[in-house]
N, C-alpha and C positions, 0 to 999 in steps of 0.2 A: 773174396771181397777186395782186398788191397791189390791183388795181382790184376784184377779187372780194371780198377781205376788207374793203376800205373800204366797198363797197356793202352787204355783209352787216352791218357794224357800224351803218351808217346806218339800215338797215331795222329792226334790233333796237331801236335807240333810238326810232324812230318808233313801233314796236309797243308799247314800254314806255309811252310817253306816251299812246297810245290806250287801253291797258288801264287806266292810272291815271285817265285822263279818264272812262272808262266807269264805273269804280267810284265816282268822285266824283258823276257824274250820277245813279247809282242811289240814292246816299245822300240827295241833295237833289232828288229827282224832283218833289215837290210845289212846291218853290220855282221850279224851272225851268218848271213848268206855269203858275205865276202870272206869271212874267216873259214867257212867250210871250203870255199874255192882254193884257199891257200894251204890246206892240209896236204901233206905229202902222201897221197894215195894214187893208185892207178886211176886212169880216166873214167872207166866204167863205174867203179865204186864211188868215186867223187860225184859223178853225175847222178847216181842213185841216191846218195845222201842229200844232195842239193834239191833234187826233185821232190823227195819225201819231206824235206824241211819246208819247201815252199808250200806244199799242200797243207802241212801241219800248221804252219804260220798263218795261212789264209783262214783256216778254221778258228785259230785263236783270235785273230784280229776282229772277227765278227763279234766277239764278246766285248770289244771296246765300246760298242754302242750300248748305252745304258738300258734301253728297252729290251734289247736282245739278252743282255746279261741278267736282267730281272726275270724275264720269261724262262730262261735256261735254269736259273736258280730255283724258281718256284716249281718248275716241272720236275727237276731233280728231287726236290723235297717231297713232292707228291708221290713220285715213284718209290722213293725210299720208304715213305710212310705206308704205302700199300704193301710193300714187301715185308715190312716189320709186322704189320697187322696179320698178314698171311702166315708168317713164321710163328707168331704167337698162337694163332688159331690151330695150326698144324701141331704145335707142341702140346696144346691143351687136348687135342684129339688122341694123343698117345700118352696122356697123363704125365707130361713134363711141366715143370714150373719155370717157364722162361720169361724173364722180366723184359720190359721195353728196352732198357739200356743194353742188356746182353743180346737181345734180338738185333738191335741196331748195329752193335759191334760185329756180330756174326755176318750180317748182310754186307757191312763195309768190307770185311775181310774177304768174303766171297767175291765181291766186286773187284778188289785189288788182285785176287788170284786169277782173274781173267787175263791178266798180262802174261801169265805163265803159259808157255806153249803146252798144249794138252791134246788129248784125244777129242774126237767130235763129241759135242755135248758136255764136255768137261768131266767126263766119267773118270774117276780116280782122283783128279785134282780137287774137286769140290768135296769129296769125302775126306780126303786128307786134311783140307783146311778146316772142315767142320769138326773133325776129331781133335785137331791141334788147338782150335779155339775153345771148344766146349769142355774138354777133359780137365784142364787146369781150373775150370770154374765149377767143378763138382759133378759133371755128367760123365757117365761111363761110355765106352766105345760103342756099345750096342745102341744106346739111346741116341748118341750123336749120329750114327749111321742111319738109324730109322728116320730121324728127323730130316736129314738132308736128302735121303732117297724119296721120301714123300714130297718134300719141297720141289725136287726136280720133276717128279711125275706131275704135280699140279702145274708147274711152269710149262711143261711140254703140252699138257692138255689144253690150257687156255691159249697158248700160242698157236697150236694146231687148229683149235676151234676158230679163233679170230682170223687166221690165215685162210681157212676154207670159206668163211663168210666173205672175206675180201675177194677171193677168187670168184665166188658165186655172184657177188654184187658188181664186179667189174666185167663179168661176162667173158673171162679168159677161157679159151677152149684149147684142147689139144689138137694140133693140126693133123688131119688124116694122113697127109703126105709124110709128116715126121713120124707118125705112129707106124706107117707101113715100112719106112726105111729102118726104123728101130727093130721091128719084128724080123726083117730080112737079115739085118746085121746087128747082132747083140753088142758089138763093140763100136757101134756108130757114135761118132762125136760131131754134133752139129757145128761146133766152133771151127772145125777144119774146113767147112764150106765157105 
Protein backbone atom coordinates (compact mmCIF):
# COMPACT_ATOMS: atom_id res chain seq x y z
CA UNK A 1 0.00 0.00 0.00
CA UNK A 2 2.43 2.68 1.22
CA UNK A 3 5.17 1.57 -1.17
CA UNK A 4 2.81 1.98 -4.13
CA UNK A 5 1.73 5.49 -3.12
CA UNK A 6 5.32 6.56 -2.41
CA UNK A 7 6.42 5.24 -5.83
CA UNK A 8 3.44 6.97 -7.51
CA UNK A 9 4.32 10.29 -5.87
CA UNK A 10 7.94 9.97 -6.98
CA UNK A 11 6.89 9.16 -10.57
CA UNK A 12 4.52 12.15 -10.63
CA UNK A 13 7.27 14.45 -9.35
CA UNK A 14 9.71 13.19 -12.00
CA UNK A 15 7.06 13.58 -14.72
CA UNK A 16 6.32 17.14 -13.57
CA UNK A 17 10.03 18.01 -13.81
CA UNK A 18 10.25 16.40 -17.26
CA UNK A 19 7.24 18.38 -18.51
CA UNK A 20 8.59 21.65 -17.12
CA UNK A 21 12.00 20.86 -18.63
CA UNK A 22 10.48 20.15 -22.04
CA UNK A 23 8.50 23.40 -21.96
CA UNK A 24 11.67 25.34 -21.08
CA UNK A 25 13.61 23.57 -23.85
CA UNK A 26 10.99 24.50 -26.46
CA UNK A 27 11.11 28.14 -25.39
CA UNK A 28 14.89 28.31 -25.68
CA UNK A 29 15.45 25.89 -28.59
CA UNK A 30 17.73 28.20 -30.56
CA UNK A 31 19.94 28.82 -27.53
CA UNK A 32 20.22 25.09 -26.90
CA UNK A 33 21.18 24.66 -30.55
CA UNK A 34 23.96 27.25 -30.11
CA UNK A 35 25.18 25.55 -26.91
CA UNK A 36 25.31 22.18 -28.69
CA UNK A 37 27.44 23.77 -31.42
CA UNK A 38 29.99 24.95 -28.81
CA UNK A 39 30.45 21.60 -27.03
CA UNK A 40 33.99 20.31 -27.64
CA UNK A 41 33.19 17.16 -29.64
CA UNK A 42 34.37 15.89 -32.98
CA UNK A 43 32.46 17.32 -35.97
CA UNK A 44 30.50 14.16 -36.83
CA UNK A 45 29.26 13.66 -33.27
CA UNK A 46 28.38 17.35 -32.94
CA UNK A 47 26.44 17.30 -36.23
CA UNK A 48 24.63 14.16 -35.11
CA UNK A 49 23.62 15.80 -31.79
CA UNK A 50 22.50 19.04 -33.48
CA UNK A 51 20.51 17.21 -36.16
CA UNK A 52 18.70 15.07 -33.58
CA UNK A 53 18.11 18.07 -31.33
CA UNK A 54 16.56 20.01 -34.23
CA UNK A 55 14.10 17.23 -35.07
CA UNK A 56 13.31 16.67 -31.37
CA UNK A 57 12.77 20.41 -30.85
CA UNK A 58 10.57 20.63 -33.94
CA UNK A 59 8.32 17.92 -32.46
CA UNK A 60 8.20 19.71 -29.11
CA UNK A 61 7.37 23.11 -30.55
CA UNK A 62 4.26 21.66 -32.19
CA UNK A 63 2.90 21.26 -28.64
CA UNK A 64 3.11 25.05 -28.15
CA UNK A 65 -0.13 25.39 -30.12
CA UNK A 66 -2.99 25.00 -27.60
CA UNK A 67 -5.20 22.92 -29.91
CA UNK A 68 -2.38 20.47 -30.67
CA UNK A 69 -1.49 20.19 -26.98
CA UNK A 70 -5.13 19.48 -26.03
CA UNK A 71 -5.56 16.85 -28.78
CA UNK A 72 -2.24 15.25 -27.81
CA UNK A 73 -3.21 15.18 -24.10
CA UNK A 74 -6.69 13.75 -24.74
CA UNK A 75 -5.30 11.12 -27.13
CA UNK A 76 -2.69 10.10 -24.57
CA UNK A 77 -5.34 9.85 -21.85
CA UNK A 78 -7.57 7.75 -24.11
CA UNK A 79 -4.74 5.37 -25.03
CA UNK A 80 -3.68 4.99 -21.38
CA UNK A 81 -7.30 4.35 -20.36
CA UNK A 82 -7.69 1.61 -22.99
CA UNK A 83 -4.42 0.01 -21.84
CA UNK A 84 -5.52 0.17 -18.19
CA UNK A 85 -8.91 -1.42 -18.97
CA UNK A 86 -7.20 -4.12 -21.06
CA UNK A 87 -4.73 -4.83 -18.23
CA UNK A 88 -7.54 -5.12 -15.68
CA UNK A 89 -9.52 -7.46 -17.97
CA UNK A 90 -6.45 -9.64 -18.56
CA UNK A 91 -5.70 -9.75 -14.83
CA UNK A 92 -9.32 -10.76 -14.11
CA UNK A 93 -9.06 -13.53 -16.71
CA UNK A 94 -6.20 -15.13 -14.76
CA UNK A 95 -7.87 -14.45 -11.39
CA UNK A 96 -5.67 -11.56 -10.25
CA UNK A 97 -7.08 -8.58 -8.39
CA UNK A 98 -5.43 -5.61 -10.12
CA UNK A 99 -6.80 -2.20 -9.13
CA UNK A 100 -7.03 0.79 -11.48
CA UNK A 101 -4.15 2.70 -9.80
CA UNK A 102 -1.86 -0.35 -9.92
CA UNK A 103 -2.77 -1.03 -13.56
CA UNK A 104 -2.09 2.62 -14.41
CA UNK A 105 1.25 2.50 -12.57
CA UNK A 106 2.23 -0.72 -14.39
CA UNK A 107 1.32 0.73 -17.81
CA UNK A 108 3.28 3.91 -17.00
CA UNK A 109 6.37 1.92 -16.02
CA UNK A 110 6.07 -0.25 -19.13
CA UNK A 111 5.91 2.94 -21.20
CA UNK A 112 9.00 4.35 -19.52
CA UNK A 113 10.83 1.06 -20.08
CA UNK A 114 10.51 1.58 -23.83
CA UNK A 115 13.44 4.01 -23.50
CA UNK A 116 15.68 1.09 -22.54
CA UNK A 117 17.44 -0.56 -25.49
CA UNK A 118 15.96 -4.03 -25.82
CA UNK A 119 15.30 -7.00 -28.03
CA UNK A 120 12.64 -6.77 -30.75
CA UNK A 121 9.20 -6.68 -29.18
CA UNK A 122 10.62 -5.76 -25.78
CA UNK A 123 10.96 -9.43 -24.83
CA UNK A 124 12.81 -9.63 -21.53
CA UNK A 125 12.60 -5.95 -20.61
CA UNK A 126 8.81 -5.90 -20.25
CA UNK A 127 8.88 -9.05 -18.15
CA UNK A 128 11.58 -7.59 -15.92
CA UNK A 129 9.62 -4.35 -15.46
CA UNK A 130 6.36 -6.19 -14.72
CA UNK A 131 8.01 -8.39 -12.09
CA UNK A 132 9.87 -5.41 -10.58
CA UNK A 133 6.67 -3.34 -10.35
CA UNK A 134 4.20 -6.02 -9.24
CA UNK A 135 6.30 -8.08 -6.81
CA UNK A 136 6.56 -5.34 -4.14
CA UNK A 137 2.79 -4.87 -4.47
CA UNK A 138 2.05 -8.46 -3.40
CA UNK A 139 2.03 -10.39 -6.69
CA UNK A 140 4.40 -13.30 -7.17
CA UNK A 141 6.77 -13.73 -10.11
CA UNK A 142 4.58 -16.30 -11.90
CA UNK A 143 1.51 -14.07 -11.70
CA UNK A 144 3.47 -11.07 -12.98
CA UNK A 145 4.95 -13.04 -15.88
CA UNK A 146 1.59 -14.56 -16.84
CA UNK A 147 -0.02 -11.11 -16.87
CA UNK A 148 2.64 -9.45 -19.00
CA UNK A 149 2.93 -12.35 -21.47
CA UNK A 150 -0.83 -12.33 -22.11
CA UNK A 151 -0.73 -8.52 -22.33
CA UNK A 152 2.00 -8.74 -25.00
CA UNK A 153 0.10 -11.41 -26.95
CA UNK A 154 -3.09 -9.31 -26.96
CA UNK A 155 -1.09 -6.26 -28.11
CA UNK A 156 0.57 -8.19 -30.94
CA UNK A 157 -2.75 -9.70 -31.97
CA UNK A 158 -4.61 -6.41 -32.28
CA UNK A 159 -1.68 -4.58 -33.92
CA UNK A 160 -1.26 -7.38 -36.47
CA UNK A 161 -5.01 -7.50 -37.14
CA UNK A 162 -5.29 -3.74 -37.61
CA UNK A 163 -2.11 -3.71 -39.74
CA UNK A 164 -3.47 -6.41 -42.04
CA UNK A 165 -6.78 -4.54 -42.35
CA UNK A 166 -4.80 -1.40 -43.23
CA UNK A 167 -2.78 -3.26 -45.88
CA UNK A 168 -5.99 -4.71 -47.35
CA UNK A 169 -7.81 -1.33 -47.33
CA UNK A 170 -4.93 0.57 -48.94
CA UNK A 171 -4.48 -2.09 -51.60
CA UNK A 172 -0.75 -2.54 -50.99
CA UNK A 173 0.55 -5.48 -52.98
CA UNK A 174 3.87 -7.29 -53.11
CA UNK A 175 5.66 -6.48 -56.34
CA UNK A 176 6.15 -9.61 -58.49
CA UNK A 177 9.57 -8.27 -59.51
CA UNK A 178 10.62 -7.83 -55.87
CA UNK A 179 9.28 -11.29 -55.01
CA UNK A 180 11.23 -12.87 -57.90
CA UNK A 181 14.46 -11.10 -56.89
CA UNK A 182 13.99 -12.17 -53.27
CA UNK A 183 13.45 -15.81 -54.27
CA UNK A 184 16.56 -15.77 -56.48
CA UNK A 185 18.73 -14.13 -53.81
CA UNK A 186 17.71 -14.78 -50.17
CA UNK A 187 20.14 -12.02 -49.04
CA UNK A 188 18.51 -9.41 -51.34
CA UNK A 189 18.32 -5.95 -49.81
CA UNK A 190 16.05 -3.53 -51.74
CA UNK A 191 17.64 -0.49 -50.07
CA UNK A 192 20.89 -1.21 -51.92
CA UNK A 193 19.23 -0.43 -55.28
